[in-house]
All heavy atoms as an XYZ file, in Angstrom:
976
protein
N       0.889     -1.231      0.032
C       0.039     -0.031     -0.044
C       0.923      1.279      0.052
O       1.818      1.376      0.937
C      -0.906      0.028      1.215
C      -1.896      1.111      1.320
S      -2.936      0.804      2.701
C      -3.141      2.364      3.301
N       0.710      2.041     -1.052
C       1.505      3.294     -1.098
C       1.003      4.423     -0.263
O      -0.158      4.556      0.053
C       1.444      3.747     -2.534
N       1.950      5.199      0.392
C       1.518      6.365      1.109
C       1.336      7.558      0.316
O       2.159      7.830     -0.633
C       2.668      6.684      2.225
C       2.908      5.402      3.057
C       2.401      7.946      2.988
C       4.049      5.568      4.099
N       0.153      8.136      0.466
C      -0.338      9.377     -0.280
C       0.618     10.509      0.179
O       0.548     10.909      1.269
C      -1.654      9.545     -0.220
C      -2.169     10.692     -1.216
C      -3.656     10.880     -0.996
C      -4.151     12.042     -1.773
N      -5.459     12.326     -1.614
N       1.404     11.048     -0.743
C       2.152     12.341     -0.380
C       1.204     13.536     -0.279
O       0.276     13.698     -1.166
C       3.214     12.537     -1.363
C       4.352     11.404     -1.346
C       5.500     12.052     -0.939
C       6.607     11.052     -0.812
N       7.827     11.618     -0.565
N       1.538     14.485      0.562
C       0.802     15.807      0.546
C       1.062     16.498     -0.638
O       2.108     16.583     -1.112
C       1.201     16.394      1.905
O       0.536     17.734      1.826
N       0.052     17.255     -1.164
C       0.355     18.210     -2.216
C       1.200     19.485     -1.838
O       1.691     20.111     -2.626
C      -1.105     18.639     -2.867
C      -1.752     17.361     -3.617
C      -2.922     17.854     -4.159
C      -3.726     16.627     -4.802
N      -4.899     16.967     -5.404
N       1.092     19.719     -0.512
C       1.868     20.837     -0.084
C       3.357     20.493      0.291
O       3.639     19.346      0.598
C       1.310     21.433      1.237
C      -0.120     21.893      1.183
C      -0.696     22.501      2.386
N      -0.565     21.650      3.441
C      -0.583     21.964      4.719
N      -0.884     23.208      5.028
N      -0.651     21.129      5.726
N       4.259     21.385     -0.164
C       5.633     21.139     -0.051
C       6.068     21.130      1.506
O       5.182     21.701      2.369
C       6.472     22.221     -0.739
O       6.306     23.493     -0.042
N       7.101     20.701      1.818
C       7.701     20.721      3.243
C       7.688     22.080      3.703
O       7.427     22.526      4.809
C       8.916     20.056      3.341
C       8.985     18.579      3.412
C      10.330     17.981      3.438
C       8.071     17.968      4.476
N       8.152     23.108      2.718
C       8.186     24.464      3.184
C       6.742     25.010      3.531
O       6.769     25.748      4.503
C       8.859     25.271      1.920
C       8.954     26.747      2.369
C       9.558     27.599      1.177
N       8.628     27.489      0.066
C       7.416     28.221     -0.097
N       7.029     28.868      0.982
N       6.684     28.084     -1.220
N       5.845     24.714      2.770
C       4.578     25.124      2.913
C       4.024     24.564      4.321
O       3.286     25.288      5.039
C       3.571     24.828      1.875
C       3.866     25.590      0.593
C       3.028     24.965     -0.607
O       2.914     23.797     -0.729
N       2.565     25.860     -1.388
N       4.257     23.262      4.469
C       3.821     22.608      5.749
C       4.550     23.315      6.908
O       3.958     23.448      8.032
C       4.054     21.195      5.693
C       3.213     20.482      4.738
C       3.401     18.955      4.622
O       3.563     18.371      5.570
N       3.371     18.483      3.394
N       5.798     23.624      6.741
C       6.669     24.216      7.880
C       6.003     25.545      8.253
O       5.978     26.029      9.339
C       8.109     24.309      7.493
N       5.597     26.457      7.228
C       5.050     27.676      7.395
C       3.788     27.558      8.168
O       3.374     28.286      9.093
C       4.803     28.250      6.069
C       6.115     28.833      5.461
C       5.844     29.378      3.998
O       4.700     29.389      3.461
O       6.842     29.787      3.376
N       2.929     26.347      7.878
C       1.679     26.224      8.662
C       2.064     25.882     10.075
O       1.287     26.416     10.933
C       0.982     25.049      7.895
C      -0.236     24.706      8.670
C      -1.449     25.714      8.622
O      -1.297     26.707      7.883
O      -2.347     25.583      9.420
N       3.091     25.012     10.328
C       3.386     24.754     11.654
C       3.779     26.052     12.427
O       3.384     26.250     13.572
C       4.596     23.710     11.792
C       5.066     23.608     13.282
C       4.104     22.379     11.299
N       4.670     26.904     11.814
C       5.043     28.156     12.353
C       3.740     29.076     12.682
O       3.774     29.625     13.786
C       6.011     28.859     11.489
C       7.405     28.296     11.491
C       8.379     28.779     10.636
C       8.057     28.336     12.950
N       2.931     29.077     11.655
C       1.666     29.932     11.974
C       0.905     29.552     13.017
O       0.524     30.162     13.971
C       0.766     29.830     10.620
C      -0.499     30.839     10.742
C      -1.361     30.504      9.568
N      -2.054     29.243      9.672
C      -2.939     28.837     10.587
N      -3.424     29.738     11.435
N      -3.576     27.751     10.473
N       0.785     28.141     13.378
C       0.026     27.699     14.457
C       0.776     27.868     15.691
O       0.223     28.059     16.766
C      -0.174     26.074     14.321
C      -1.247     25.920     13.232
C      -1.541     24.437     13.072
N      -2.597     24.187     12.036
C      -3.112     23.033     11.723
N      -2.879     21.930     12.503
N      -4.103     22.970     10.894
N       2.095     27.820     15.619
C       2.995     27.963     16.832
C       2.755     29.527     17.266
O       2.836     29.702     18.513
C       4.364     27.713     16.553
N       2.748     30.320     16.327
C       2.500     31.790     16.625
C       1.203     31.765     17.282
O       1.096     32.715     18.259
C       2.521     32.542     15.324
C       2.709     34.111     15.624
C       2.879     34.766     14.300
O       3.934     34.511     13.591
O       2.036     35.624     14.000
N       0.171     31.252     16.856
C      -1.142     31.231     17.472
C      -1.059     30.929     19.006
O      -1.772     31.382     19.858
C      -2.103     30.521     16.825
C      -2.626     30.993     15.465
C      -3.516     30.074     14.675
O      -3.905     28.998     15.221
O      -3.959     30.454     13.577
N      -0.281     29.898     19.213
C      -0.105     29.355     20.570
C       0.755     30.102     21.430
O       1.129     29.783     22.556
C       0.395     27.790     20.520
C      -0.559     26.870     19.852
C      -1.667     26.519     20.805
C      -2.514     25.370     20.182
N      -3.644     25.017     21.017
N       1.584     31.032     20.782
C       2.549     31.884     21.512
C       3.924     31.210     21.673
O       4.607     31.696     22.592
N       4.177     30.372     20.982
C       5.545     29.558     21.133
C       6.493     29.806     19.957
O       7.613     29.415     20.068
C       5.427     28.026     21.282
C       4.621     27.723     22.519
C       4.808     27.330     20.146
N       6.197     30.571     19.077
C       6.920     30.763     17.752
C       8.329     31.584     18.055
O       9.230     31.369     17.291
C       6.158     31.489     16.695
O       5.739     32.858     17.221
N       8.427     32.284     19.143
C       9.626     32.886     19.574
C      10.345     32.230     20.706
O      11.458     32.661     21.064
C       9.323     34.332     19.934
O       8.481     34.454     21.090
C       8.671     35.240     18.831
N       9.921     31.113     21.133
C      10.629     30.281     22.122
C      11.780     29.661     21.576
O      11.735     29.038     20.477
C       9.500     29.238     22.774
C      10.244     28.405     23.714
O      10.961     27.403     23.500
N       9.840     28.675     25.023
N      12.881     29.915     22.232
C      14.197     29.443     21.758
C      14.192     27.955     21.549
O      14.764     27.476     20.547
C      15.325     29.801     22.797
C      16.629     29.096     22.520
C      17.473     29.690     21.550
C      17.064     28.014     23.197
C      18.687     29.115     21.296
C      18.340     27.379     22.885
C      19.155     27.932     21.912
N      13.674     27.204     22.570
C      13.759     25.746     22.474
C      12.736     25.232     21.327
O      13.082     24.220     20.535
C      13.185     25.051     23.757
C      14.145     25.416     24.891
C      13.782     26.132     25.905
C      15.393     24.828     24.867
C      14.709     26.406     27.020
C      16.288     25.088     25.935
C      15.925     25.843     26.893
N      11.601     25.918     21.012
C      10.786     25.568     20.058
C      11.570     25.775     18.676
O      11.477     24.856     17.749
C       9.514     26.377     19.922
C       8.682     26.146     18.714
C       7.894     24.973     18.537
C       8.771     27.082     17.650
C       7.149     24.823     17.465
C       8.074     26.839     16.440
C       7.230     25.704     16.389
N      12.090     27.045     18.428
C      12.717     27.402     17.290
C      13.944     26.542     16.807
O      14.066     26.031     15.714
C      13.296     28.794     17.310
C      12.164     29.931     17.341
C      12.769     31.296     17.571
C      11.478     29.869     15.965
N      14.783     26.145     17.837
C      15.971     25.424     17.550
C      15.541     23.938     17.289
O      16.098     23.251     16.354
C      16.947     25.458     18.718
O      16.382     24.993     19.930
C      17.644     26.817     18.829
N      14.622     23.446     18.061
C      14.090     22.120     17.798
C      13.317     21.982     16.480
O      13.580     20.996     15.719
C      13.111     21.623     18.874
O      13.858     21.670     20.158
C      12.732     20.134     18.727
N      12.570     22.970     16.068
C      11.849     22.974     14.837
C      12.905     23.083     13.725
O      12.777     22.365     12.709
C      10.892     24.041     14.821
C       9.939     24.064     13.508
C       9.064     23.060     13.269
C      10.089     25.047     12.602
C       8.293     23.035     12.117
C       9.348     25.105     11.524
C       8.360     23.942     11.171
N      13.914     23.833     13.790
C      14.888     24.010     12.784
C      15.582     22.635     12.488
O      15.803     22.222     11.442
C      15.888     25.028     13.191
C      17.088     25.239     12.027
C      17.983     26.213     12.433
O      18.199     26.593     13.687
N      18.743     26.743     11.613
N      15.901     22.034     13.600
C      16.581     20.600     13.597
C      15.568     19.622     12.905
O      15.929     18.816     12.048
C      16.815     20.069     15.026
C      17.645     18.873     15.096
C      17.913     18.492     16.460
N      18.466     19.656     17.349
C      17.698     20.093     18.342
N      16.614     19.569     18.713
N      18.188     21.045     19.020
N      14.399     19.740     13.173
C      13.432     18.807     12.555
C      13.319     19.118     11.011
O      13.309     18.139     10.122
C      11.919     19.013     13.173
C      10.969     18.057     12.521
C      10.960     16.669     12.817
C       9.921     18.543     11.678
C      10.104     15.882     12.250
C       9.092     17.615     11.127
C       9.136     16.339     11.420
O       8.152     15.483     10.875
N      13.376     20.351     10.563
C      13.377     20.673      9.138
C      14.569     20.119      8.527
O      14.499     19.647      7.417
C      13.362     22.205      8.928
C      11.917     22.810      9.400
C      12.018     24.285      9.189
O      12.766     25.024      9.886
N      11.096     24.770      8.282
N      15.793     20.236      9.129
C      16.984     19.594      8.562
C      16.817     18.085      8.471
O      17.233     17.588      7.428
C      18.325     19.957      9.532
C      19.490     19.147      8.927
C      18.527     21.509      9.403
N      16.347     17.465      9.512
C      16.081     16.092      9.351
C      15.189     15.634      8.166
O      15.478     14.726      7.476
C      15.456     15.499     10.688
C      16.498     15.609     11.829
C      15.870     15.415     13.165
O      14.759     15.714     13.321
N      16.664     14.797     14.091
N      14.122     16.381      8.053
C      13.229     16.109      6.898
C      13.787     16.355      5.565
O      13.669     15.505      4.673
C      11.874     17.009      7.127
C      11.067     16.633      8.307
S      10.567     14.907      8.326
C       9.551     14.871      6.916
N      14.744     17.351      5.441
C      15.373     17.557      4.212
C      16.281     16.375      3.871
O      16.432     15.968      2.723
C      16.185     18.800      4.312
O      16.876     19.103      3.160
N      17.128     15.905      4.915
C      18.086     14.818      4.813
C      17.184     13.464      4.296
O      17.619     12.795      3.458
C      18.784     14.564      6.068
C      19.499     13.183      6.108
C      19.818     15.703      6.433
N      16.038     13.393      5.028
C      15.289     12.157      4.608
C      14.768     12.249      3.171
O      14.689     11.284      2.511
C      14.096     12.064      5.572
C      14.464     11.581      6.971
S      13.161     11.568      8.175
C      12.042     10.267      7.393
N      14.437     13.437      2.638
C      13.983     13.619      1.268
C      15.191     13.228      0.267
O      15.069     12.566     -0.693
C      13.617     15.078      1.057
C      12.188     15.354      1.335
C      11.785     16.805      0.819
O      12.733     17.614      0.662
O      10.653     16.996      0.756
N      16.404     13.692      0.664
C      17.696     13.302     -0.157
C      17.906     11.834     -0.140
O      18.124     11.292     -1.082
C      18.772     14.152      0.298
C      18.693     15.609     -0.016
O      17.876     16.016     -0.734
O      19.494     16.334      0.638
N      17.662     11.226      1.074
C      17.960      9.791      1.140
C      16.858      9.071      0.384
O      17.194      8.055     -0.350
C      17.960      9.317      2.687
C      19.269      9.813      3.480
C      19.044      9.670      4.992
C      20.418      9.211      2.989
N      15.664      9.461      0.363
C      14.551      8.864     -0.348
C      14.803      8.841     -1.849
O      14.738      7.888     -2.623
C      13.234      9.563     -0.116
C      12.484      9.286      1.114
C      11.111      9.862      1.190
O      10.303      9.916      0.218
O      10.853     10.419      2.283
N      15.401      9.972     -2.320
C      15.792     10.089     -3.683
C      16.901      9.107     -4.075
O      16.854      8.412     -5.155
C      16.314     11.413     -4.118
C      15.103     12.508     -4.086
C      15.711     13.874     -4.333
C      14.652     14.983     -4.181
N      15.107     16.394     -4.064
N      17.859      8.873     -3.165
C      18.921      7.970     -3.407
C      18.443      6.579     -3.406
O      18.893      5.662     -4.165
C      19.962      8.064     -2.285
N      17.554      6.321     -2.523
C      16.881      4.812     -2.451
C      16.128      4.608     -3.718
O      16.313      3.468     -4.361
C      16.082      4.691     -1.179
C      16.985      4.737      0.073
C      15.262      3.445     -1.270
C      16.104      4.979      1.385
N      15.346      5.591     -4.194
C      14.688      5.441     -5.472
C      15.553      5.195     -6.672
O      15.337      4.481     -7.601
C      13.803      6.528     -5.750
C      12.455      6.498     -4.773
C      11.621      7.721     -4.976
C      10.427      7.705     -4.020
N       9.658      8.839     -4.142
N      16.607      6.041     -6.656
C      17.627      6.050     -7.868
C      18.378      4.609     -7.740
O      18.621      4.012     -8.893
C      18.552      7.166     -7.682
C      19.588      7.158     -8.833
C      20.523      8.369     -8.610
O      20.299      9.341     -7.952
O      21.651      8.247     -9.148
N      18.865      4.250     -6.697
C      19.706      3.063     -6.578
C      18.973      1.731     -6.222
O      19.722      0.681     -6.279
C      20.871      3.304     -5.743
C      21.763      4.388     -6.202
N      22.556      4.363     -7.174
C      21.735      5.742     -5.618
C      23.092      5.684     -7.314
N      22.693      6.423     -6.404
N      17.816      1.834     -5.737
C      17.126      0.606     -5.262
C      17.463      0.223     -3.931
O      18.276      0.762     -3.179
N      16.847     -0.928     -3.416
C      17.056     -1.334     -2.045
C      18.434     -2.069     -1.800
O      18.944     -2.189     -0.621
C      15.919     -2.346     -1.835
C      15.548     -2.773     -3.107
C      15.830     -1.637     -4.045
N      19.100     -2.405     -2.888
C      20.362     -3.186     -2.878
C      21.325     -2.458     -3.812
O      20.813     -1.879     -4.732
C      20.358     -4.628     -3.146
O      19.797     -4.707     -4.460
C      19.373     -5.314     -2.129
N      22.620     -2.527     -3.412
C      23.718     -1.908     -4.198
C      24.826     -2.927     -4.235
O      24.816     -3.764     -3.508
C      24.120     -0.536     -3.674
C      23.052      0.531     -3.669
C      24.648     -0.639     -2.253
N      25.650     -2.716     -5.291
C      26.839     -3.573     -5.394
C      27.977     -2.944     -4.680
O      28.349     -1.748     -4.985
C      27.144     -3.831     -6.800
O      26.024     -4.406     -7.499
C      28.308     -4.797     -6.986
N      28.602     -3.623     -3.881
C      29.711     -3.206     -3.066
C      31.078     -3.778     -3.673
O      30.984     -5.044     -3.776
C      29.671     -3.355     -1.633
C      30.840     -2.900     -0.838
C      30.608     -3.202      0.702
C      31.666     -2.735      1.537
N      31.609     -2.829      2.879
N      32.054     -3.061     -4.036
C      33.182     -3.676     -4.609
C      34.329     -3.616     -3.532
O      34.650     -2.550     -3.073
C      33.661     -2.901     -5.938
C      34.659     -3.629     -6.678
C      34.888     -3.144     -8.074
O      34.063     -2.473     -8.521
O      36.168     -3.222     -8.400
N      34.913     -4.783     -3.493
C      35.940     -4.895     -2.437
C      37.364     -4.513     -3.070
O      37.409     -4.488     -4.369
C      36.029     -6.243     -1.818
C      34.886     -6.610     -0.984
C      33.685     -7.131     -1.563
C      34.784     -6.101      0.403
C      32.664     -7.370     -0.602
C      33.781     -6.271      1.228
C      32.581     -7.094      0.648
O      31.565     -7.205      1.476
N      38.396     -4.303     -2.317
C      39.688     -3.994     -2.758
C      40.340     -4.989     -3.922
O      40.688     -4.407     -4.937
C      40.751     -3.939     -1.604
C      42.126     -3.663     -2.112
C      40.245     -3.041     -0.579
N      40.087     -6.182     -3.863
C      40.530     -7.144     -4.955
C      39.562     -7.215     -6.068
O      39.761     -8.081     -6.857
C      40.798     -8.424     -4.341
C      41.903     -8.491     -3.081
C      42.203     -9.924     -2.660
C      43.208     -9.792     -1.601
N      43.538    -11.122     -1.118
N      38.625     -6.421     -6.145
C      37.696     -6.309     -7.216
C      36.573     -7.244     -7.084
O      35.626     -7.359     -7.987
N      36.453     -7.947     -5.984
C      35.380     -8.920     -5.749
C      34.132     -8.022     -5.468
O      34.113     -7.098     -4.745
C      35.582     -9.739     -4.603
C      34.572    -10.896     -4.357
C      35.036    -11.674     -3.270
N      35.275    -10.784     -2.142
C      34.920    -11.121     -0.759
N      34.363    -12.297     -0.531
N      34.962    -10.230      0.134
N      32.843     -8.275     -6.065
C      31.580     -7.539     -5.719
C      30.733     -8.432     -4.986
O      30.701     -9.626     -4.947
C      31.106     -7.287     -7.148
C      31.935     -6.340     -8.046
C      31.299     -6.053     -9.355
C      32.234     -5.116    -10.093
N      31.534     -4.733    -11.384
N      29.863     -7.640     -4.180
C      28.883     -8.293     -3.427
C      27.737     -7.344     -3.251
O      27.785     -6.129     -3.260
C      29.549     -8.419     -2.005
C      28.672     -9.297     -1.045
O      27.901    -10.095     -1.546
N      28.938     -9.373      0.148
N      26.589     -7.915     -3.252
C      25.299     -7.195     -3.258
C      25.064     -6.908     -1.680
O      24.946     -7.909     -0.949
C      24.077     -7.887     -3.924
C      24.386     -7.938     -5.359
C      22.934     -7.111     -3.678
C      23.436     -8.673     -6.173
N      24.677     -5.685     -1.344
C      24.484     -5.375      0.084
C      23.207     -4.488      0.055
O      22.783     -3.986     -0.986
C      25.615     -4.655      0.667
C      26.850     -5.581      0.757
C      25.930     -3.393     -0.066
N      22.623     -4.286      1.271
C      21.497     -3.359      1.382
C      22.099     -1.956      1.239
O      23.234     -1.565      1.646
C      20.980     -3.449      2.933
C      19.968     -2.379      3.076
C      20.374     -4.823      3.043
N      21.258     -1.170      0.466
C      21.555      0.237      0.131
C      21.781      1.004      1.542
O      20.847      1.018      2.362
C      20.480      0.855     -0.614
C      20.833      2.137     -1.141
O      21.582      3.015     -0.525
N      20.051      2.689     -2.081
N      23.071      1.510      1.745
C      23.325      2.275      2.964
C      22.375      3.367      3.186
O      22.164      3.870      4.479
C      24.709      2.753      2.795
C      25.355      1.927      1.793
C      24.255      1.404      0.905
N      21.736      3.964      2.150
C      20.792      5.086      2.280
C      19.613      4.573      3.096
O      19.051      5.368      3.876
C      20.513      5.606      0.949
N      19.231      3.361      3.032
C      18.059      2.833      3.771
C      18.440      2.810      5.337
O      17.618      3.347      6.149
C      17.703      1.390      3.318
C      17.181      1.450      1.888
C      16.713      0.795      4.263
C      16.938      0.074      1.323
N      19.605      2.407      5.694
C      20.051      2.445      7.011
C      19.972      3.804      7.574
O      19.606      4.173      8.659
C      21.403      1.833      7.222
C      21.343      0.305      6.739
C      21.955      1.891      8.645
C      22.595     -0.432      6.501
N      20.608      4.786      6.761
C      20.661      6.251      7.263
C      19.237      6.759      7.311
O      19.026      7.601      8.269
C      21.617      7.000      6.325
C      23.004      6.568      6.507
C      23.580      6.510      7.987
O      23.357      7.541      8.676
O      24.289      5.606      8.256
N      18.453      6.443      6.300
C      17.029      6.900      6.322
C      16.395      6.532      7.673
O      15.799      7.360      8.288
C      16.327      6.432      5.147
C      14.930      6.936      5.078
C      14.606      8.164      4.387
C      13.864      6.204      5.731
C      13.265      8.505      4.402
C      12.510      6.765      5.597
C      12.292      7.868      5.001
O      11.025      8.377      4.950
N      16.481      5.303      8.014
C      15.916      4.695      9.296
C      16.424      5.451     10.481
O      15.708      5.826     11.294
C      16.044      3.213      9.356
C      15.164      2.425      8.293
O      14.152      3.010      7.773
N      15.608      1.347      7.993
N      17.624      5.631     10.566
C      18.323      6.421     11.739
C      17.693      7.807     11.736
O      17.316      8.317     12.876
C      19.799      6.408     11.556
C      20.529      5.159     11.801
C      22.033      5.272     11.614
C      22.804      4.084     11.843
N      24.271      4.273     11.533
N      17.622      8.445     10.607
C      17.241      9.956     10.647
C      15.753      9.848     10.891
O      15.224     10.893     11.745
C      17.532     10.539      9.226
O      18.905     10.313      8.980
C      17.092     11.924      9.108
N      14.916      8.928     10.452
C      13.446      8.873     10.779
C      13.405      8.621     12.305
O      12.412      9.355     12.979
C      12.829      7.750     10.095
N      14.135      7.864     12.929
C      13.977      7.680     14.388
C      14.404      9.014     15.080
O      13.666      9.351     16.026
C      14.994      6.502     14.815
O      14.465      5.206     14.238
C      14.884      6.339     16.266
N      15.391      9.674     14.604
C      15.764     10.965     15.338
C      14.780     11.925     15.085
O      14.400     12.682     16.057
C      17.140     11.362     14.632
N      14.148     11.950     13.849
C      13.085     13.035     13.643
C      11.866     12.757     14.460
O      11.268     13.630     14.970
C      12.665     12.955     12.122
N      11.486     11.437     14.691
C      10.448     11.118     15.632
C      10.645     11.558     16.967
O       9.706     12.181     17.685
C      10.140      9.641     15.499
C       9.572      9.198     14.255
O       9.048      9.900     13.503
N       9.740      7.783     14.089
N      11.915     11.510     17.381
C      12.205     11.972     18.787
C      12.170     13.591     18.810
O      11.865     14.247     19.774
N      12.583     14.182     17.718
C      12.461     15.611     17.567
C      11.122     16.113     17.610
O      10.779     17.122     18.374
C      13.214     16.144     16.346
O      14.526     15.564     16.388
C      13.253     17.531     16.178
N      10.168     15.390     16.975
C       8.753     15.740     17.001
C       8.279     15.630     18.452
O       7.458     16.555     18.937
C       7.954     14.921     16.095
C       6.430     15.037     16.369
C       8.155     15.291     14.609
N       8.582     14.502     19.107
C       8.176     14.388     20.499
C       8.669     15.552     21.381
O       7.922     16.097     22.145
C       8.780     13.024     21.066
O       8.287     11.966     20.257
C       8.481     12.792     22.544
N       9.832     15.894     21.095
C      10.437     17.116     21.885
C       9.689     18.369     21.619
O       9.283     19.130     22.403
C      11.810     17.309     21.591
O      12.561     16.101     21.923
C      12.646     18.506     22.334
N       9.327     18.621     20.252
C       8.622     19.818     19.904
C       7.274     19.780     20.528
O       6.744     20.870     21.039
C       8.269     19.822     18.376
C       9.340     20.449     17.525
C       9.036     20.170     16.095
C       9.413     21.998     17.772
N       6.646     18.681     20.589
C       5.284     18.552     21.130
C       5.318     18.986     22.817
O       4.540     19.653     23.276
C       4.625     17.127     20.983
C       4.226     17.012     19.578
C       3.372     16.974     21.880
C       3.886     15.589     19.144
N       6.419     18.363     23.388
C       6.548     18.680     24.845
C       6.874     20.189     24.956
O       6.306     20.722     25.969
C       7.759     17.867     25.346
C       7.510     16.373     25.509
C       8.624     15.703     26.111
C       8.269     14.160     26.119
N       9.423     13.427     26.648
N       7.646     20.915     24.116
C       7.892     22.251     24.300
C       6.524     23.004     24.099
O       6.287     23.912     24.948
C       8.901     22.769     23.171
C       9.013     24.230     23.170
C      10.240     22.184     23.620
N       5.752     22.713     23.172
C       4.462     23.375     22.885
C       3.568     23.287     24.136
O       2.887     24.118     24.589
C       3.884     22.974     21.614
C       2.499     23.448     21.487
C       4.704     23.446     20.365
N       3.541     21.923     24.522
C       2.465     21.596     25.639
C       2.933     22.261     26.936
O       2.181     22.791     27.618
C       2.431     20.048     25.883
C       1.610     19.352     24.838
C       1.614     17.822     24.998
O       2.461     17.262     25.796
O       0.751     17.251     24.375
N       4.296     22.256     27.311
C       4.748     22.988     28.448
C       4.591     24.462     28.360
O       4.169     25.021     29.360
C       6.146     22.580     28.732
O       7.051     23.231     27.847
N       4.827     25.013     27.258
C       4.521     26.382     27.151
C       3.105     26.731     27.343
O       2.722     27.729     27.861
C       5.134     26.881     25.754
C       5.257     28.359     25.665
C       6.435     28.949     26.074
C       4.301     29.240     25.171
C       6.702     30.256     25.903
C       4.535     30.560     25.093
C       5.717     31.014     25.549
N       2.235     25.969     26.615
C       0.807     26.145     26.638
C       0.298     26.003     28.136
O      -0.484     26.792     28.650
C       0.074     25.231     25.745
N       0.958     25.066     28.891
C       0.484     24.735     30.277
C       0.930     25.984     31.099
O       0.128     26.498     31.841
C       1.180     23.463     30.722
C       0.797     23.150     32.183
C       1.508     21.909     32.700
C       1.127     21.690     34.121
N       1.921     20.560     34.689
N       2.187     26.457     30.811
C       2.653     27.614     31.641
C       1.716     28.834     31.295
O       1.504     29.597     32.213
C       4.058     27.904     31.229
C       4.732     28.993     31.910
C       6.198     29.136     31.446
O       6.979     28.181     31.523
O       6.520     30.280     30.832
N       1.368     28.945     30.043
C       0.519     30.063     29.696
C      -0.849     30.001     30.356
O      -1.332     31.014     30.874
C       0.436     30.234     28.139
C      -0.232     31.429     27.718
O       0.205     32.545     28.108
O      -1.156     31.326     26.912
N      -1.433     28.866     30.428
C      -2.656     28.566     31.012
C      -2.514     28.889     32.549
O      -3.424     29.667     33.050
C      -3.094     27.195     30.876
C      -3.772     26.984     29.498
C      -4.503     25.493     29.568
N      -3.692     24.414     29.957
C      -2.929     23.640     29.332
N      -2.779     23.891     28.003
N      -2.220     22.688     29.860
N      -1.427     28.416     33.194
C      -1.282     28.639     34.614
C      -1.209     30.151     34.877
O      -1.794     30.749     35.925
C      -0.080     27.933     35.057
C      -0.462     26.371     35.122
C       0.843     25.605     35.514
O       2.015     26.136     35.459
O       0.750     24.348     35.691
N      -0.312     30.813     34.070
C      -0.179     32.234     34.231
C      -1.566     32.992     33.950
O      -1.833     33.883     34.742
C       0.964     32.824     33.277
C       2.232     32.499     33.704
C       3.367     32.869     32.711
O       2.934     33.578     31.727
N       4.627     32.710     33.103
N      -2.131     32.655     33.056
C      -3.593     33.287     32.680
C      -4.538     33.026     33.820
O      -5.233     33.915     34.168
C      -4.050     32.697     31.368
O      -3.293     33.056     30.296
N      -4.397     31.797     34.399
C      -5.349     31.497     35.441
C      -4.939     32.339     36.636
O      -5.912     32.751     37.294
N      -3.639     32.533     36.968
C      -3.271     33.273     38.044
C      -3.606     34.789     37.893
O      -4.137     35.391     38.886
C      -1.748     33.226     38.261
C      -1.220     31.891     38.754
O      -2.100     31.086     39.141
O      -0.085     31.591     38.713
N      -3.476     35.192     36.643
C      -3.932     36.603     36.457
C      -5.353     36.863     36.583
O      -5.809     37.780     37.126
C      -3.443     37.063     34.961
C      -1.895     37.193     34.843
C      -1.635     37.397     33.391
O      -2.395     37.582     32.514
O      -0.235     37.203     33.095
N      -6.106     35.856     36.166
C      -7.569     35.949     36.334
C      -7.963     35.876     37.761
O      -8.840     36.782     38.154
C      -8.167     34.784     35.548
C      -9.768     34.887     35.468
C     -10.450     35.869     34.866
C     -10.450     33.838     36.114
C     -11.714     35.852     34.851
C     -11.860     33.969     36.076
C     -12.489     34.962     35.455
N      -7.342     34.987     38.546
C      -7.570     34.974     39.880
C      -7.183     36.286     40.624
O      -7.980     36.728     41.505
C      -6.937     33.739     40.565
C      -7.491     32.412     40.258
C      -6.602     31.315     40.880
C      -8.957     32.143     40.746
N      -6.036     36.921     40.246
C      -5.612     38.083     40.729
C      -6.696     39.182     40.460
O      -7.141     40.023     41.317
C      -4.246     38.597     40.294
C      -3.168     37.698     40.831
C      -1.908     37.983     40.261
O      -1.714     38.934     39.577
O      -0.868     37.065     40.404
N      -7.199     39.140     39.194
C      -8.202     40.127     38.776
C      -9.345     40.048     39.489
O     -10.140     41.016     39.889
C      -8.490     39.863     37.275
C      -9.611     40.762     36.734
C      -9.365     42.108     36.506
C     -10.822     40.190     36.511
C     -10.322     42.991     35.989
C     -11.895     41.069     36.010
C     -11.631     42.342     35.820
N      -9.830     38.870     39.876
C     -11.067     38.670     40.693
C     -10.789     38.887     42.219
O     -11.722     38.885     42.982
C     -11.537     37.225     40.578
C     -12.179     36.842     39.111
C     -12.520     35.336     39.167
C     -13.331     37.573     38.782
N      -9.486     39.122     42.464
C      -9.213     39.308     43.875
C      -9.171     38.063     44.769
O      -9.358     38.203     45.906
N      -9.047     37.037     44.071
C      -8.997     35.725     44.853
C      -7.613     35.203     45.058
O      -7.481     34.076     45.643
C      -9.855     34.688     44.017
C     -11.416     35.138     43.855
S     -12.197     33.967     42.819
C     -12.363     32.483     43.889
N      -6.682     35.850     44.568
C      -5.275     35.417     44.813
C      -4.375     36.604     45.162
O      -4.503     37.623     44.434
C      -4.783     34.634     43.624
C      -3.452     34.086     43.766
C      -2.927     33.269     42.604
C      -1.672     32.783     42.963
N      -1.226     31.596     42.107
N      -3.527     36.381     46.092
C      -2.659     37.693     46.392
C      -1.534     37.726     45.283
O      -1.066     36.682     44.759
C      -1.940     37.425     47.819
C      -2.909     37.324     48.831
O      -3.991     37.999     48.686
N      -2.469     36.694     49.952
N      -1.196     38.919     44.878
C      -0.246     39.330     43.945
C       1.191     39.038     44.337
O       1.520     39.074     45.432
C      -0.266     40.655     43.381
């Protein structure tokens, strides 16, 4: 079963993520920005590796020093899997940053509201 690719480019999708991050108030957070930038690099690397896999196939011929040839798994597949695992971890970190920022914002908003009502000491 083939995976349907989005019609939007990665750049367009990244812009959408940034727009939503801005709505949540995290778009200027250092941890969000650096983690998001890292994720974009990982996605770009994965695109390049996908192209290499499509171009060379799942196996490649490795030639040894004495000229002997052997068929091996395309190294791009191994690197793709490593990068995908790292990207999944980066997404998890991004989600945690957004959630913690949103939680902190809710707590501050709640405190300000309680202060406004006179139910909490400033």
